[in-house]
C-alpha positions in Angstrom: 9.3 14.1 -10.0 9.4 15.1 -6.1 11.6 13.3 -5.4 12.7 15.5 -2.2 9.3 14.3 -1.0 11.1 11.1 -0.7 10.3 10.5 2.6 6.8 10.4 1.9 6.6 8.5 -0.6 8.8 5.7 0.7 6.2 6.1 4.1 2.7 6.1 2.2 3.7 3.6 -0.6 5.2 1.0 2.1 3.0 1.7 4.5 -0.1 0.6 2.3 1.2 -2.5 0.8 2.2 -3.5 4.2 -2.1 -2.7 5.5 -2.7 -4.3 2.3 -1.3 -7.7 2.7 -2.3 -7.7 6.6 -5.7 -7.9 5.0 -5.1 -10.5 3.0 -3.3 -13.0 5.3 -5.6 -12.2 8.3 -8.4 -13.4 5.9 -6.9 -16.5 4.7 -5.9 -16.5 8.2 -9.3 -16.1 9.6 -11.0 -18.9 6.9 -9.6 -21.7 9.8 -8.3 -23.8 6.6 -4.5 -24.2 7.0 -3.0 -26.7 8.8 -0.8 -26.2 11.9 2.7 -26.6 9.7 1.7 -24.4 7.2 0.1 -21.7 9.8 3.3 -21.9 11.3 5.3 -21.2 8.5 3.0 -18.1 7.2 2.8 -16.2 10.6 6.8 -16.3 10.5 7.0 -14.9 7.0 4.7 -12.4 8.9 7.8 -10.6 10.3 8.4 -9.2 6.8 5.1 -7.0 6.5 6.6 -5.2 9.7 9.8 -5.1 8.4 8.1 -2.9 5.4 6.1 -1.0 7.5 9.4 -0.1 10.0 11.2 1.2 6.9 8.0 3.3 6.2 7.4 5.2 9.8 11.9 5.7 9.8 11.2 7.4 6.2 8.1 9.1 7.5 10.7 11.1 10.5 13.3 11.7 8.5 10.5 13.9 6.5 10.1 15.8 10.0 13.3 16.8 10.4 13.6 15.0 13.3 11.8 11.7 14.7 10.9 13.8 18.5 8.3 15.4 16.0 6.6 12.9 15.2 5.2 12.5 19.2 4.2 16.5 18.7 2.0 15.9 15.9 -0.1 13.2 17.9 -1.4 16.6 19.6 -4.3 17.0 17.5 -5.8 13.4 17.6 -9.3 13.4 16.5 -9.9 17.0 15.0 -6.4 16.8 12.7 -6.5 14.2 9.6 -2.4 14.3 10.2 -3.0 13.5 13.5 -4.8 10.9 13.1 -3.2 9.7 10.2 -0.4 9.0 12.9 -1.9 7.6 15.1 -4.2 4.9 13.8 -1.0 3.7 11.7 1.1 3.1 15.0 -2.1 1.4 16.8 -2.4 -0.6 13.5 1.7 -1.4 14.5 1.0 -2.4 17.6 -2.1 -4.1 16.9 -1.2 -6.5 14.1 2.4 -7.2 16.1 1.3 -7.7 19.1 -1.5 -10.6 17.0 2.0 -11.9 15.0 4.0 -12.5 18.8 1.2 -13.8 20.0 0.1 -16.6 17.4 4.4 -17.2 17.1 4.5 -17.7 20.4 1.2 -19.6 20.4 0.7 -17.1 23.6 -3.0 -16.9 24.9 -6.5 -18.0 23.2 -6.6 -18.6 19.8 -9.9 -16.6 20.2 -8.2 -13.1 21.8 -5.8 -13.8 18.4 -8.3 -13.7 16.2 -10.2 -10.7 18.0 -6.6 -8.8 18.2 -6.1 -9.5 14.7 -9.8 -8.5 12.8 -9.9 -4.7 15.0 -6.1 -4.7 13.6 -7.6 -5.5 10.2 -10.1 -2.6 11.2 -7.6 0.0 12.2 -5.4 -0.9 9.2 -8.8 0.2 7.1 -9.2 3.5 9.1 -5.6 4.0 9.1 -6.0 3.6 5.0 -8.7 6.4 5.1 -6.8 8.8 7.4 -3.8 8.8 4.8 -6.4 9.3 2.5 -8.2 12.4 4.1 -4.6 13.7 4.8 -4.3 15.0 1.0 -8.0 16.0 0.4 -6.7 19.6 0.5 -9.2 22.3 -0.8 -6.6 24.5 -1.9 -4.6 22.3 -3.5 -6.8 21.2 -6.6 -4.3 18.8 -8.2 -4.8 16.7 -4.8 -8.4 17.4 -4.1 -10.2 15.2 -6.5 -11.4 11.7 -6.7 -8.3 10.4 -8.1 -6.1 10.8 -4.5 -8.7 7.9 -2.8 -8.8 5.7 -6.5 -4.6 5.9 -5.9 -3.9 5.1 -2.5 -6.7 2.4 -2.3 -5.5 0.9 -5.3 -2.2 1.1 -4.3 -2.9 -1.3 -1.0 -5.3 -3.5 -3.4 -2.7 -4.0 -5.6 0.9 -3.9 -3.9 -0.5 -5.7 -1.0 -2.3 -8.1 -2.4 0.7 -9.0 -4.2 3.2 -8.8 -1.1 0.9 -11.0 0.6 0.5 -13.5 -2.0 4.5 -13.6 -2.0 4.4 -14.4 2.1 1.3 -17.4 1.7 4.0 -18.6 -1.2 6.7 -18.3 1.1 4.4 -20.6 3.7 4.4 -23.0 1.2 0.3 -23.2 1.5 -1.8 -25.6 -0.3 -4.4 -23.7 -2.0 -4.0 -23.9 -5.4 -7.5 -21.5 -6.2 -5.9 -19.3 -4.8 -2.8 -19.4 -6.5 -5.1 -18.8 -9.7 -7.7 -16.1 -8.2 -5.5 -13.6 -7.1 -3.7 -13.1 -10.5 -6.5 -12.7 -11.9 -8.2 -10.0 -9.2 -4.9 -8.5 -9.3 -5.2 -8.4 -13.3 -8.8 -6.8 -13.2 -7.9 -3.9 -10.6 -4.6 -3.7 -12.7 -7.0 -2.7 -15.9 -9.0 0.2 -13.4 -5.8 1.7 -12.0 -4.7 2.8 -15.9 -8.2 3.7 -16.4 -7.8 6.0 -13.2 -4.1 7.5 -14.8 -6.2 8.1 -18.0 -8.5 9.6 -16.3 -6.6 11.7 -14.0 -3.9 12.9 -16.5 -7.2 14.6 -19.1 -8.2 15.6 -15.5 -5.1 17.5 -15.2 -5.3 19.1 -19.0 -8.6 21.1 -17.4 -6.8 22.0 -13.8 -5.3 25.5 -13.5 -4.7 28.1 -11.0 -2.9 31.2 -11.4 0.6 30.2 -12.3 -0.6 28.1 -15.3 -2.0 24.6 -16.1 -1.6 21.4 -14.5 0.0 19.6 -17.1 3.2 22.2 -16.8 4.0 21.5 -12.9 5.6 18.1 -14.0 6.9 18.9 -18.4 7.5 14.8 -18.4 4.7 13.9 -17.1 3.1 11.6 -20.0 7.1 9.7 -20.3 7.1 8.9 -15.9 3.2 7.4 -16.8 4.0 5.8 -19.4 7.1 4.2 -17.3 4.9 3.7 -14.3 2.0 2.0 -16.6 4.9 -0.4 -18.1 6.5 -1.0 -14.4 2.5 -2.2 -13.5 2.2 -4.5 -16.8 5.6 -6.2 -15.9 4.3 -6.8 -12.5 1.4 -8.7 -13.3 2.7 -10.6 -16.2 5.1 -12.0 -13.7 2.7 -12.7 -11.4 0.2 -14.7 -14.0 3.5 -16.4 -15.5 2.5 -19.9 -13.0 -1.0 -19.8 -14.1 0.0 -19.6 -17.7 2.3 -22.3 -17.1 -0.1 -24.4 -14.7 2.3 -24.1 -11.8 2.6 -22.8 -8.7 4.1 -19.6 -8.1 8.0 -19.5 -6.9 9.6 -17.4 -4.7 11.7 -15.6 -7.8 8.4 -15.0 -10.1 6.5 -13.5 -6.7 9.8 -11.2 -5.5 10.1 -9.8 -9.1 6.4 -9.2 -9.5 6.7 -7.1 -5.8 9.9 -5.2 -6.9 7.8 -4.0 -10.3 4.8 -2.9 -8.7 6.7 -1.3 -5.7 8.9 0.6 -8.4 5.8 1.6 -10.5 3.9 2.6 -7.1 7.1 4.6 -6.2 7.1 6.2 -9.7 3.1 7.1 -9.9 4.0 8.5 -6.5 6.6 10.6 -7.2 4.3 11.8 -9.4 1.6 12.6 -7.4 3.7 14.8 -5.2 5.2 16.4 -7.7 1.7 17.8 -9.0 1.7 19.8 -6.1 -0.2 22.9 -6.8 -1.8 25.7 -5.3 -5.4 27.9 -6.3 -3.4 30.8 -5.6 0.0 32.4 -5.9 
């Protein structure tokens, strides 16, 4: 595990979770099926998306040594994926936060607010794309594979859906079909998640450098992956409990599900950074 990279572990997981939740909540808002009361409660609950993004960005500045260096990282927007990541992340924060504030205070035309919402969603997707491209480095064979984009996208989907569903539960939304559908969709992506983890382990056996096999980089890799999958199962089970007993999700079950999925993702991201190895000496 690369716990020394904890700022990047926390930043990537929390940022991807926030974007995923924003995409879900934004999609629900755009459907225009919410009552005024539920919409107001949902917009208040969206505050926690920006809390999560805030914690993520604060963690990322720790990796730079000094928060002021973040401004220097913006010097190569368009030519550097790292600069693109910081720029799109900041823009997502600004647009999403602007929409949230305008909607919360009921300022400006509804159409304008929804345009800002959609643009924020698109920028959020570009933020995830930029984040993926940062790690597709030709000299790091353990990162420069299909498993990197798959892992990042699955984090966005799974953590984002659970977090978004938690926000909808806080808002006391009235869509029972969504309560039933979201855990099922999550279970499908969780199955894909396990396939990706197993596939990566198999691929690591065939990945070598001048220093040896990728499997030797993290001696307890298998144990960590088992813990990661166990936490994933716990998250899905908590998410499914209300569906199985034909009840509406509660704040407790959704919060527990979010905690388990974040622990799974933080473990997986620690493994990801721990697998860093170069092709040469």
